[in-house]
DRENVEXPA-7257 format. One record per residue (C-alpha): residue number from 0; residue in three letters; x, y, z. Coordinates in nm, 2 decimals. Example, Ala and Ser with C-alpha at 12.3 -4.5 7.8 and 13.67 -1.06 7.14 Angstrom:
   vose   lumtor        u        v        w
      0      Ala     1.23    -0.45     0.78
      1      Ser     1.37    -0.11     0.71
END
This chain:
   vose   lumtor        u        v        w
      0      Met     9.42     6.88    11.32
      1      Ala     9.74     6.71    11.11
      2      Asp     9.84     6.90    10.83
      3      Glu     9.85     6.68    10.58
      4      Val     9.78     6.26    10.63
      5      Asp    10.15     6.06    10.58
      6      Val    10.12     5.73    10.51
      7      Ser    10.45     5.69    10.63
      8      Glu    10.31     5.83    10.98
      9      Glu    10.26     5.48    11.25
     10      Gln     9.93     5.69    11.49
     11      Ile     9.74     5.78    11.19
     12      Arg     9.63     5.43    11.08
     13      Thr     9.23     5.51    10.95
     14      Ile     8.99     5.84    10.82
     15      Asp     8.67     5.94    10.88
     16      Tyr     8.51     6.05    10.60
     17      Asp     8.13     6.08    10.62
     18      Gly     8.05     5.81    10.91
     19      Ile     8.28     5.60    10.71
     20      Lys     8.66     5.51    10.82
     21      Tyr     8.87     5.39    10.56
     22      Ala     9.27     5.24    10.61
     23      Val     9.45     5.51    10.47
     24      Glu     9.78     5.22    10.37
     25      Asp     9.42     5.11    10.13
     26      Leu     9.42     5.44     9.92
     27      Pro     9.55     5.55     9.68
     28      Pro     9.78     5.85     9.60
     29      Arg     9.46     6.08     9.44
     30      Ile     9.24     5.96     9.78
     31      Ile     9.51     6.12     9.98
     32      Asp     9.65     6.40     9.74
     33      Gly     9.23     6.41     9.84
     34      Phe     9.22     6.47    10.21
     35      Asn     9.54     6.66    10.16
     36      Met     9.34     6.93     9.99
     37      Leu     9.05     6.86    10.17
     38      Ile     9.21     7.01    10.53
     39      Lys     9.44     7.23    10.44
     40      Leu     9.05     7.43    10.31
     41      Gln     8.96     7.34    10.62
     42      Asn     9.19     7.51    10.71
     43      Asp     9.28     7.82    10.52
     44      Ile     8.87     7.85    10.54
     45      Ala     8.96     7.87    10.91
     46      Glu     9.21     8.14    10.92
     47      Gln     9.00     8.31    10.66
     48      Ser     8.68     8.35    10.93
     49      Tyr     8.94     8.47    11.19
     50      Gln     9.07     8.76    10.92
     51      Leu     8.71     8.84    10.89
     52      Lys     8.64     8.89    11.27
     53      Lys     8.98     9.09    11.32
     54      Ser     8.88     9.32    11.06
     55      Gln     8.54     9.36    11.19
     56      Ala     8.65     9.41    11.48
     57      Ala     8.90     9.70    11.39
     58      Gln     8.64     9.86    11.19
     59      Thr     8.39     9.93    11.46
     60      Gly     8.72    10.01    11.67
     61      Leu     8.77    10.30    11.39
     62      Ser     8.37    10.35    11.31
     63      Ile     8.35    10.47    11.74
     64      Glu     8.70    10.66    11.71
     65      Leu     8.54    10.86    11.38
     66      Lys     8.21    10.96    11.59
     67      Asn     8.45    11.00    11.89
     68      Asn     8.68    11.22    11.68
     69      Leu     8.35    11.43    11.54
     70      Ala     8.24    11.52    11.86
     71      Glu     8.58    11.55    12.00
     72      Asp     8.58    11.83    11.75
     73      Lys     8.34    11.94    11.80
     74      Val     8.25    11.91    11.44
     75      Lys     7.94    12.03    11.30
     76      Pro     7.71    11.86    11.00
     77      Val     7.60    11.96    10.74
     78      Pro     7.18    12.08    10.76
     79      Glu     6.98    11.92    10.59
     80      Ala     6.84    12.25    10.43
     81      Ala     7.19    12.32    10.33
     82      Leu     7.19    11.91    10.10
     83      Glu     6.82    12.06     9.96
     84      Glu     7.01    12.32     9.81
     85      Ala     7.22    12.19     9.69
     86      Val     7.05    11.90     9.53
     87      Val     6.78    12.22     9.35
     88      Asn     7.11    12.34     9.18
END
């Protein structure tokens, strides 16, 4: 996908938008700017989707590592009775 619609590029002669083809040479500058913005926004969405997946994978990996470290270091959870006593006091 091209980053920008550039009228000077010979290979881009038409744009298909919502199933309708438009000749690039017939588009006014504000429409070309709109298409450029739309392309950039689509690229931003793809990047944000990638970043979210990457963060979720890191979160999952860190959660597994913490669980393993808690077990390896034999850290004991607080007993329920101690939790209930702390709430009452």
